[in-house]
N, C-alpha and C positions, 0 to 999 in steps of 0.2 A: 419410413419415418412419417410419423403422423403429428407434426408440430403445429400448433395453432399460430396464426398470424398475430404478432404483437400489436397492441393498440388497435383492436378490431372496432370498426364502426358497427353500430347496431344492425345495418343491412348485411354486414359480412360476418356476423357472428356465426360460428360453426364451420366456416370454411377451413379447409386444411390444404397443406401442400400436397401435391401429387407425387407419388412414388412410382416410377415406371414399373409395370408389371403388377401393381397392386391397386385395388379399388379403395381409395382413402377419402372419397367425398362424404360429407355429412348428408345423410338422406333427408333429414328435416329441412336443411337448407335448400336442397335441390327441389324438394316439394314446394317450398316457399317460392323459390325462383320460378318454378313452372307456373304456379298460381299467379305470380306477379306478371309474368309474360302473357298469360292467358288474359289477365285483366286488362293489360296495356293494349293487346290486340283487340279485345272487346271494345275498349274505350275508343280506339282509333276507328273501328268500324261503326260504332255508335255515333261518333262525332260526324261521320260522313252522312248520316241520315238526317233528314230535316228536324229542326228543333221541336216542332210540334208533335212528332212521333214519340220521342223519348227525351225527357229532361234529365240532365246529369244531376244527381242529388247532392253533390259536394259543391259548395260555392267557394271560389277563391277569396282570400283575405289578403290585405296589403301586408308586406312582411313587417311593417312597423306595428302591426297589431298582434304580432306573435313574440312571446318572451320565452326564451329557452332557459330553463332553470335546472337542467339535468346535470349529471356528473360527467358527461362526455363533451357536449358541445359548449356549454356555458363557460368552462374554464379556457377553452380554446378561443372563444370569442373575446373573453377578457385579455388574454395574451395578445391577440391580434391588435386590440385597441391600445393596450398599455406598453407593448414591447415592439411588435412588428411594424406598426405604422410609424412610431417615432423613429425607429432605426432606418426604415425605408426613406423617410424624409431627411434624416441625417445623411444618408448616403447620396441622395440627390443634391444636397448642399455640398458635400465633401468633393463629389465627382465633377462639379461644375454645371450640372444640369439646370439648376436654378439660375446660375449666373448667365447661361446661354440667353435667357429671356431678358435679363438686364442689358446685356450687350446688344441684343437685337433691338431693343427699345432705344439704346443710345445711337446705334446705327441709323435707325429711322429719324432720329432728331439731328443727325449729322455731327454727333459728338465723339466719334472715334475715327482714328486715322488708319492708314494702310496697314501699319504694323499690328494694330488690334484686329482689323478685319481678316488678316491672314490667320489668326488664332480661332478657327472655326471649331465647332464642337467635334469631339472625338468619334462619334458614331452617328449615323444619319437618323437613328431612332431614339436619340437622347431625349428629345421633347416628349415622346410618348411614355417614357418611363415615369416622368412627373405626373402626367395626366392620369396614369393608372393608379398611382398612389393616392392622388387626390379623390379619385372615384371611390377607391376603397374606404378612405377616411370619411367621405360624404355618406356612405352607407352606415358606417359606424356612428356617425353623428345623428343620423336619422332615427336610430333606436336608443341612443344614450347621448344626450346633449353634453358638450364639453366646451365651455366658453373659450378656454385657451386654445384648443384645437381649431375652433371655428375662426377665431381671430387670426391664427397662423394661416389657415387656408385662405381667408379673405386677402391677406397680404400676397400670397402666391397668385391668387386670381388677378390681382392688381398688376403684378409683374408680367403676367401672361398677356393680359389685355393691352399693356403698353407696348408689347412686342408685336401685336397683330397689326398687319398692314390695313390701309384704309378700305381696300376691297374684301377684306376678311382673310386673306392669305396669312398663314401662320406656320412658318418653318424657319426656325432660327438660323440654321446653317446658310440658307439662301439669303435671309434678310441681312445677316452680318457681312456676308461677302457674295453679293448677287452674281458677279462675274465668275467666281470660282467657289461654288458651294462644295459640299462634301463630294469626294470622288465617286461615290455610289449614287449620288443624286442624278436626276435627269437634267438634260441641258436647258429645259425650260420650266417655268413655273407650272404647277398643277400636273406635271408629267413625271413619271418614274423612269 
């Protein structure tokens, strides 16, 4: 069988599934892969040489200076900004990941009792899920401003900042219930 991989990226064009006993690779792609590998090896070797010997002719540019207008990446970037990020933020709200920071801030201010303290986050990594979505949204904002998204992220950052302890420590499960944080957490702060 020599079926093409659906939704191929430009780098993978021409790759085919391997059928045992048959040679089904695309020779043009293999040649391109070998050329890319040789160029990478050469670049690594060249980078080890002093800069005065040979300058690399390609200069990096910030990703904010690049606009993708093609038919492959541009639609995916649009979907990421308009569908994926709002859905990820919605899930962080629905699953209580945002509320964890609100509860941690309340705990720091002494506003919650033992009953609320016992309701620690479900997973020890809940905080990082929100951080990762904010990071993705920040990248999206850097190439396409969106005042509504910007305002939403500012609100989240305010909630996160309110949950951070004076010495910089930020782990909602431990802040909410310092004596009994999540079972997977270490016994002490800063320790796994």
